[in-house]
C-alpha positions in Angstrom: 96.6 99.6 92.1 96.8 101.0 95.6 94.3 102.2 98.0 95.5 104.3 100.9 93.3 105.6 103.8 95.9 107.3 105.9 96.0 111.1 106.1 99.7 111.5 106.6 101.6 112.8 103.6 104.7 110.8 104.8 102.8 107.5 104.8 101.3 108.3 101.4 104.8 107.9 100.0 104.3 104.2 100.3 101.3 104.3 97.9 101.9 103.0 94.4 103.1 105.7 92.1 103.1 105.7 88.3 104.8 108.2 86.0 101.8 108.1 83.7 99.3 109.3 86.2 99.3 113.1 86.3 95.5 113.5 86.8 93.9 113.8 90.2 90.2 113.9 90.9 89.6 115.3 94.4 86.0 114.9 95.8 84.9 116.0 99.2 83.1 113.4 101.3 79.5 114.2 102.0 80.5 117.9 101.6 77.5 119.8 102.8 76.8 117.4 105.7 80.5 117.4 106.7 80.6 121.2 106.8 77.5 121.2 109.1 79.0 118.6 111.4 81.9 121.0 112.1 79.6 123.2 114.1 77.4 120.3 115.4 80.0 117.7 116.4 77.5 115.9 118.6 75.9 114.6 115.4 79.0 112.8 114.2 78.4 109.1 113.7 74.6 109.7 113.3 72.5 109.9 110.1 72.3 113.6 109.0 70.5 114.9 105.9 71.0 118.4 104.5 68.1 119.7 102.4 65.0 121.8 102.4 62.6 120.3 104.9 59.5 121.0 102.9 57.4 118.2 101.3 58.8 119.0 97.9 62.4 119.5 99.0 65.3 117.3 97.9 68.3 115.9 99.6 71.5 117.9 98.9 73.8 115.8 101.0 73.7 113.0 103.5 76.2 111.5 105.9 77.3 107.9 105.2 75.3 106.8 108.2 72.2 108.0 106.4 73.3 106.6 103.1 73.3 103.1 104.6 69.5 103.4 104.7 69.4 104.2 101.0 69.4 108.0 101.2 71.2 109.8 98.4 71.5 113.3 97.0 68.7 114.5 94.7 66.2 112.1 96.4 62.9 113.7 97.4 63.0 114.6 101.1 59.7 112.7 101.7 61.3 109.5 100.6 64.5 110.2 102.6 62.4 110.7 105.7 60.7 107.4 105.2 63.9 105.5 104.6 65.7 107.1 107.6 63.1 108.5 110.1 65.8 108.9 112.8 67.9 111.3 110.6 68.6 114.9 111.7 67.4 117.3 109.0 69.5 120.4 108.6 68.4 123.3 106.2 71.2 124.2 103.8 73.6 127.2 104.2 74.8 127.8 100.8 77.0 130.8 101.7 78.9 128.7 104.2 79.5 125.9 101.7 80.7 128.5 99.1 83.2 129.8 101.7 84.6 126.4 102.5 84.7 125.5 98.8 86.7 128.6 98.1 89.2 127.7 100.7 89.6 124.1 99.4 90.1 125.3 95.8 92.8 127.7 97.1 94.6 124.7 98.4 94.5 123.0 95.0 95.8 126.1 93.3 98.9 126.2 95.6 99.7 122.8 94.1 99.1 123.5 90.4 97.5 126.2 88.3 95.8 123.4 86.3 92.7 123.1 88.4 89.3 122.5 86.9 86.4 122.7 89.4 83.4 120.7 88.2 81.3 121.4 91.3 81.7 123.2 94.7 83.0 120.0 96.2 85.1 118.4 93.5 87.8 119.2 90.9 90.3 117.8 88.5 94.0 118.7 88.9 96.9 118.1 86.5 99.9 117.7 88.7 102.4 116.7 86.0 104.2 120.0 86.3 104.4 119.8 90.1 106.2 116.5 90.3 109.7 117.9 90.5 108.7 120.4 93.2 106.4 118.2 95.3 107.0 114.6 94.4 105.0 111.9 92.6 101.2 112.2 92.1 100.4 109.9 95.0 102.5 112.0 97.4 100.8 115.1 96.1 97.3 113.5 96.6 98.3 112.6 100.2 99.4 116.2 100.8 96.1 117.6 99.5 94.1 115.2 101.8 96.2 116.2 104.8 95.8 120.0 104.1 92.1 119.8 103.5 91.6 117.9 106.8 93.9 120.2 108.8 92.6 123.5 107.5 89.0 122.8 107.0 88.2 119.8 109.3 86.6 117.7 106.5 87.8 114.7 104.5 88.2 114.1 100.8 88.8 111.2 98.5 91.4 111.3 95.7 91.6 109.3 92.5 95.0 109.3 90.7 95.1 108.1 87.1 96.2 108.7 83.6 92.9 110.3 82.5 90.0 112.3 84.0 87.5 109.6 83.4 89.5 106.9 85.3 90.6 109.4 88.1 86.9 110.2 88.8 86.0 106.5 89.0 89.0 105.9 91.3 87.9 108.6 93.7 84.4 107.2 93.8 85.8 103.7 94.4 87.8 104.7 97.5 85.2 106.8 99.3 85.0 107.8 102.0 88.4 109.3 103.0 90.5 107.3 100.6 93.2 107.5 98.0 93.3 105.2 95.0 96.0 105.1 92.4 95.2 103.3 89.1 98.5 102.9 87.2 98.4 103.5 83.5 99.2 99.8 82.7 96.4 98.5 84.9 93.5 100.7 83.7 91.8 97.8 81.9 92.1 95.6 85.0 90.4 98.3 87.0 87.7 99.1 84.6 86.4 95.8 83.2 84.9 94.4 86.4 82.8 97.5 87.0 79.1 97.7 86.2 78.4 99.2 82.9 76.4 101.9 84.6 79.6 103.4 86.0 80.6 104.8 82.6 80.1 108.5 81.9 77.1 108.9 79.6 75.3 105.8 80.7 72.1 106.9 82.3 69.3 104.7 83.5 67.7 104.1 80.1 71.0 103.4 78.3 72.0 101.0 81.1 68.7 99.2 80.7 69.2 98.9 76.9 72.7 97.6 77.4 71.6 95.0 79.9 68.9 93.8 77.4 71.8 93.2 75.0 73.5 91.1 77.7 76.1 93.8 78.5 76.4 94.1 82.3 80.0 95.1 82.9 82.5 97.4 81.3 84.4 94.3 80.2 81.3 93.0 78.4 81.0 96.4 76.6 84.6 96.3 75.6 84.1 93.1 73.7 81.2 94.4 71.6 82.3 95.6 68.1 82.2 99.4 67.7 80.0 99.1 64.7 77.4 97.3 66.7 77.4 99.9 69.5 77.2 102.7 66.9 74.2 101.0 65.3 72.4 100.6 68.6 73.4 103.9 70.3 74.7 106.2 67.6 77.7 108.4 68.4 77.3 107.6 72.1 78.0 104.0 71.4 81.4 104.9 69.9 82.2 107.1 72.8 81.3 104.3 75.3 83.6 101.9 73.4 86.5 104.3 73.9 85.8 104.7 77.6 85.5 100.9 78.0 89.2 100.7 77.2 90.1 103.7 79.3 90.7 106.0 76.4 90.0 109.6 77.4 92.3 112.4 76.2 90.4 115.4 77.5 92.8 117.8 79.2 92.3 119.5 82.5 90.9 123.0 81.7 92.2 125.5 84.2 89.9 127.7 86.2 86.7 127.6 84.2 85.0 130.6 85.8 81.5 130.5 87.4 79.0 131.7 84.9 76.2 132.3 87.3 75.1 131.8 90.9 71.5 131.2 91.8 69.0 129.4 94.0 65.5 128.2 93.7 62.7 126.9 96.0 59.8 124.5 95.3 56.9 125.3 97.6 55.2 122.5 99.7 52.0 123.5 97.8 51.2 125.8 94.9 51.2 129.5 96.0 49.2 132.4 94.5 49.8 135.0 97.3 52.1 137.8 96.0 53.4 138.6 99.4 54.5 135.0 100.0 56.2 135.0 96.6 58.0 138.3 97.4 59.2 137.0 100.7 60.6 133.9 99.0 62.3 136.1 96.4 63.9 138.1 99.2 65.1 134.9 101.0 66.6 133.6 97.7 68.2 137.0 97.0 69.8 137.0 100.5 71.2 133.5 99.8 72.5 134.3 96.3 74.1 137.5 97.6 75.9 135.6 100.4 77.2 133.1 97.9 78.4 135.8 95.6 80.3 137.5 98.5 81.7 134.2 99.8 83.0 133.4 96.3 84.5 136.8 95.7 82.1 137.5 92.8 79.8 140.3 91.7 77.3 140.1 88.9 75.4 142.4 86.6 72.4 140.4 85.3 69.6 139.3 87.6 67.0 136.8 86.4 64.0 135.2 88.0 62.5 131.7 87.3 58.8 131.3 87.8 57.2 127.9 87.4 53.4 127.6 87.3 51.3 124.8 88.7 51.1 123.3 85.2 54.9 123.2 85.1 55.1 126.0 82.5 58.3 127.9 83.3 58.9 131.5 82.7 62.2 133.3 83.0 62.8 137.1 83.0 66.1 138.9 83.3 67.5 142.5 83.6 71.0 143.8 83.3 71.9 146.4 85.9 73.9 149.6 85.4 76.6 148.4 87.9 77.7 145.0 89.1 76.5 144.0 92.6 76.6 141.4 95.4 74.1 143.2 97.5 70.9 141.3 98.4 68.8 144.5 98.5 69.6 145.4 94.9 69.2 141.8 93.7 65.8 141.5 95.5 64.5 144.8 94.1 65.3 143.7 90.6 63.9 140.2 91.1 60.7 141.6 92.6 60.3 144.0 89.7 60.8 141.2 87.2 58.1 139.1 89.0 55.6 141.9 89.1 56.2 142.7 85.4 55.6 139.1 84.4 51.9 139.4 85.2 51.8 136.3 87.5 50.8 138.0 90.8 47.6 136.0 91.0 48.8 132.9 89.2 49.6 129.7 91.3 53.3 129.0 91.3 55.1 125.9 92.4 58.7 127.1 92.2 60.5 130.4 92.1 64.2 131.1 91.6 66.7 133.9 91.6 70.0 133.9 89.7 72.8 136.4 89.1 74.8 136.2 85.9 77.6 138.0 84.0 79.9 137.4 87.0 83.4 139.0 87.5 85.8 139.1 90.4 84.7 141.5 93.1 88.2 142.8 93.4 88.1 144.2 89.9 84.7 145.9 90.2 84.3 149.6 90.9 81.1 151.5 91.6 80.6 154.8 89.9 78.5 157.2 92.0 76.3 159.8 90.3 76.7 163.5 91.0 75.6 164.0 94.6 74.9 160.3 95.1 75.9 159.0 98.5 77.0 155.5 99.5 74.0 153.6 101.0 76.0 151.4 103.3 73.9 148.3 102.4 76.9 146.2 101.3 78.7 147.0 104.6 75.6 146.0 106.5 75.4 142.7 104.6 79.0 142.0 105.2 78.3 142.4 108.9 75.4 140.0 108.5 77.8 137.5 106.9 80.1 137.7 109.9 77.2 137.2 112.3 76.0 134.2 110.3 79.4 132.6 110.4 79.6 133.1 114.2 76.0 132.5 115.3 74.4 130.6 112.5 72.5 131.5 109.3 69.4 132.8 111.1 71.2 135.2 113.5 70.3 138.3 111.4 67.6 138.4 108.8 65.3 140.9 107.1 62.2 141.7 109.3 59.8 140.2 106.8 61.5 136.9 106.9 61.5 136.9 110.7 57.8 137.6 110.7 57.2 134.7 108.4 59.0 132.4 110.9 56.9 133.7 113.8 53.7 133.2 111.8 54.7 129.6 111.0 55.1 129.0 114.8 51.5 130.0 115.4 50.1 131.6 118.6 
């Protein structure tokens, strides 16, 4: 096995290379936080948390300086603040992250058409067909790291292995800013010392059950008869037995398209004021529309998610006549769905907006009715995107959202 922390593609040639390792897992390091630090370099080297600052918000990303205090993604923001009170809290800018993600994925696709994004900040690549053109997998991995750093100013970690499962574990093991090659003939050596909780499919409860059986490492699991694992855990047990020996034959599935783009917000306290709900629907519609445009998508179905104070969740959707990436159209539909749900005086703890039935914006056309004129809303929102990229996400906002900010400031 080889771990390589240099960015230079030339130096990466000295990394161990194995002909049986065509699979790469590329994972951005603290992605959202790293993107924010590009515009706030004075915060580099300090604990930074990206997430909604409200009492019910959760951590979306944290720098490694914050992680040393125990902060991690999906943690409630209140707990993160207690663990790291000196951290700088930055509200998320999903449109900006989508824009950088799109650029990173474009780098991957210049390497190979076999790219399988599994999140905005990570993807599997099968580079077997690129070897003759670009060199061994470790060299290609070094090239990717160099290009991501040079073009986007952020770092990534890359695992190189014979399977998706091992490649993902390798990228995790070499974080941050690392490259780890696990040769095909050393997979077992790499896997067996790992905690059993590292295996895909082992959640907290399954890990506890395994530990009760005396199974603490992947090597421990590998020695348990498959029949025993199947009896204790059903089909999952047989799957874990395969993973314990590094057997994972799933191919890289190229370009699985986004099925939907959405956003949601949990309120600091339950809300029954319709105007406050509508303003939040507007804010979410603005965010979703920006992410659609940044990703080059348009969608035709708008849905809202409404969660009551008793955790009952209601969803409503409507399919539009034409596809859209315009916040005004998304919001008008979301507002109508909310009003038709009959919850205008019901206390809500969460609302969400989502756009589905996506397609590439370049293939979409808008059919105007007889005498209908272009509204210019899309052009105005594109101008808002440009202003946000240059001056920050709050540079231009709908007046109702600006008023809400002033109200929150008090007299």
